[in-house]
C-alpha positions as CSV (number, residue, x, y, z in Angstrom):
1,I,-16.0,-56.2,48.1
2,V,-16.1,-55.9,44.4
3,K,-13.6,-57.8,42.4
4,G,-11.1,-55.3,40.8
5,G,-12.4,-52.5,43.0
6,F,-8.9,-51.5,44.1
7,R,-7.9,-51.0,40.5
8,A,-10.9,-49.0,39.6
9,T,-10.4,-46.8,42.7
10,M,-6.7,-46.3,41.7
11,A,-7.8,-45.4,38.1
12,L,-10.3,-42.9,39.4
13,I,-7.7,-41.3,41.7
14,I,-5.2,-41.1,38.9
15,A,-7.8,-39.6,36.5
16,I,-8.8,-36.9,39.1
17,I,-5.1,-36.0,39.7
18,A,-4.6,-35.8,35.9
19,L,-7.7,-33.5,35.7
20,I,-6.3,-31.3,38.4
21,F,-3.0,-31.0,36.6
22,S,-4.7,-30.1,33.3
23,I,-6.8,-27.4,35.0
24,I,-3.7,-25.9,36.6
25,S,-1.8,-26.0,33.3
26,Y,-4.7,-24.4,31.5
27,Q,-4.9,-21.5,34.0
28,R,-1.1,-21.0,33.9
29,T,-1.2,-20.5,30.2
30,G,-3.9,-17.9,30.5
31,G,-7.0,-19.8,29.7
32,T,-9.6,-18.0,27.7
33,I,-8.9,-14.7,29.5
34,G,-5.5,-14.5,28.0
35,L,-6.8,-15.3,24.5
36,E,-9.4,-12.6,24.7
37,D,-6.8,-10.1,25.7
38,E,-4.6,-11.2,22.9
39,I,-7.5,-10.9,20.4
40,K,-8.2,-7.4,21.6
41,A,-4.6,-6.4,21.3
42,L,-4.4,-7.8,17.8
43,Q,-7.6,-6.0,16.8
44,K,-6.1,-2.7,18.0
45,K,-2.9,-3.3,16.1
46,T,-4.9,-4.2,13.0
47,E,-7.0,-1.0,13.3
48,T,-3.8,1.1,13.7
49,L,-2.2,-0.5,10.7
50,K,-5.4,0.1,8.7
51,K,-5.3,3.8,9.6
52,E,-1.6,4.1,8.7
53,T,-2.2,2.3,5.4
54,I,-5.0,4.7,4.5
55,Q,-2.8,7.7,5.3
56,Q,0.0,6.3,3.2
57,V,-2.3,5.6,0.2
58,K,-3.6,9.2,0.4
59,K,-0.1,10.5,0.4
60,L,0.8,8.4,-2.6
61,E,-2.4,9.6,-4.4
62,E,-1.4,13.2,-3.8
63,K,2.1,12.6,-5.0
64,T,0.9,10.8,-8.1
65,K,-1.6,13.6,-8.9
66,K,1.2,16.2,-8.5
67,L,3.6,14.2,-10.7
68,K,0.9,13.8,-13.4
69,Q,0.3,17.5,-13.4
70,E,4.1,18.3,-13.6
71,T,4.4,15.8,-16.4
72,G,1.5,17.4,-18.3
73,E,3.1,20.8,-17.9
74,A,6.5,19.6,-19.1
75,L,4.9,18.0,-22.1
76,E,3.0,21.3,-22.9
77,R,6.3,23.2,-22.7
78,L,8.0,20.7,-24.9
79,G,5.2,20.9,-27.4
80,K,5.5,24.7,-27.5
81,T,9.2,24.5,-27.9
82,L,8.9,22.1,-30.8
83,K,6.3,24.3,-32.5
84,L,8.7,27.3,-32.2
85,E,11.6,25.3,-33.6
86,E,9.4,24.1,-36.5
87,A,8.3,27.7,-37.2
88,R,11.9,28.9,-37.2
89,G,12.9,26.1,-39.5
90,K,10.2,27.0,-42.1
91,K,11.4,30.6,-42.3
């Protein structure tokens, strides 16, 4: 019999029990399988958000283009009106 053999055996048994508990806890939290599923779900959400953002940017570009055109037309009308007023004032 080795001196301190009982203590070493008890330490080994406790370590094995702790290992079993840690494995059970890891599996309950999902382990790597749960993480992979979460990553895939987040990638899908990111892709969806990316597509929605692209659509919103396109809409904003169209509205900006339309507003620029309307502003240009309004300035042209204003310029013509001012020229007519000047011409009337000179007569």
